N, C-alpha and C positions, 0 to 999 in steps of 0.2 A: 927144828928147822933141818926141813930137806931141799938138799942140793947136788946138784952136780949131776950129768949123764954117762950109763953105763951101760956097753956092749952087753945082752945077756943069753944066753940059750934057753930057751924054755925044752925041757925033755920029753921022751916019748910018750909022756901021760898027759903033757900039758902042765907041767910045773914049773916056775921059775924059782929060780935061785935068789932070793934077795942078798946083796950084796952084807957082808961082814959088819960093816961100817955102819947101817945100817937098820939092822934086826932088832938090835939092843932100844931104841930109838922108836921103834916100830913097835915093839912089844910092849915096853913100858907104856908108851904114849896112849898106847887101845886097852892096854890087858889082853893082849892078844885077839882082840876082835877087830879086825879088817874089814872092809867096804870094798868092793870091785865092782865101778859102774861102766855105761858106756858114757863119753862126749860126741857133743856133734860133729868134732872136728875126726871122727872115726878113729878116735885112739880109746883108750881105758884110762880111769882117776880109779887110785889107790890109796884109798882115804883113811886112817886111824879112825875107829866108830866115833869116838867124840866130838873129832872133828867134823864127819858127816851128819852128825844128827843134824844141827842148827840148817843145815842146807838142805837135808831132805825134808826139815819142818816146813821151810818157808814157800819151800816146792810147794808142797800139799793143801799150804793154805793156800793156796791159786785156782781161781775157779774153774772145774772143770767145763765150764760152759765157754767158755774164753779158749779159740781153738789152739793161740801157741801157748797158753799153759797148759792144757790137757797134750798137747805134741811134747812139750818139755816134761812134764810126769811121766808119760809112758817111758821115753828115753831114760832118764837119770833114775826116778827109781822103779820104772819096770825091769831093767836091767841090772839093777843093784843085787851084787849076792854077798852076803856076809860069810867071810871064809877066817881061816887060822892058818898061819904058819906052823907046818910040822915040826919035829923036834931038829930035824937037820936045817931049816930055816928057807924052807921054800913053799911057795905058795901054789896053788892049785887054781888056774884059770878056766875057769868051765869051759866046755865046746861054743856054749852059742856067743861068750863074751869074743873067744878066740877067733871065732865066725864074722861075727860084728866088724873088729878092728884089723882084720886079716892080715892076724899073726901067723905066722912061718914061726923056724927055728930060731931067726936071730931078732931081737926085740931089743926093746932100746929102754930103760927106767929113766924117768927124767926128772928130777926134785923141781916140784914149786912149791915151798917152803912149807905150809901146811899138810902138803900131799904130795904123791908121786900121777905122772902120766906115764903109761907104759905103749908106746909106739911099734907097729910095726917096722921093719928095718926099712920099705921103701917109702912107709909113711913120714918118717922120719927124716930121711935124705930130702923128701916135696917139701917138705918144714925149712929146713935148713936152705933150699934153695930159696923158697919163694922171702925170707930173711934177706937174703944177698941181691933177690932183685928188685927190694924196694928203695936199694941206693941211698938219695938221699931223703928220702920221705920215711926214712926207718922209725924216728918218735914217734908214739901218737902224743893227741894232745894228750895236755898237763906230765910230760916228761920233756920239754921242750931243751930246758935249763939240766938235763942228768949232764953229769960231769965224768967222765970216769978218769 
């Protein structure tokens, strides 16, 4: 289970040092195989490969003749890259993905249970402000009875 948000820095080569608390879980969940891909919200998704495979298969099963299905295939599968952490626990983020998500020096690694989102600092701050702007309309349908 991946949770929590961490502000991290990309190095000059575009590598992201995965926090030590997540390295072992990522490595063991995927036998070292990770997948990075684009998300429609302009962040990146980081999945252990076994968690990504059923999502990829479901996306690929959709008709390429459907405009929406074709678009999501191009985004999710078209941008997907298999990567591995190096011996120092760093993950290379390809230039194309850095450009897509507008990643610069500071980024945010945000746990989402089965995977992580990787946000630019500006994108993450924008997401946080959007949450606060919802006010009383914060909870989506199905979570009205959530108690914290």
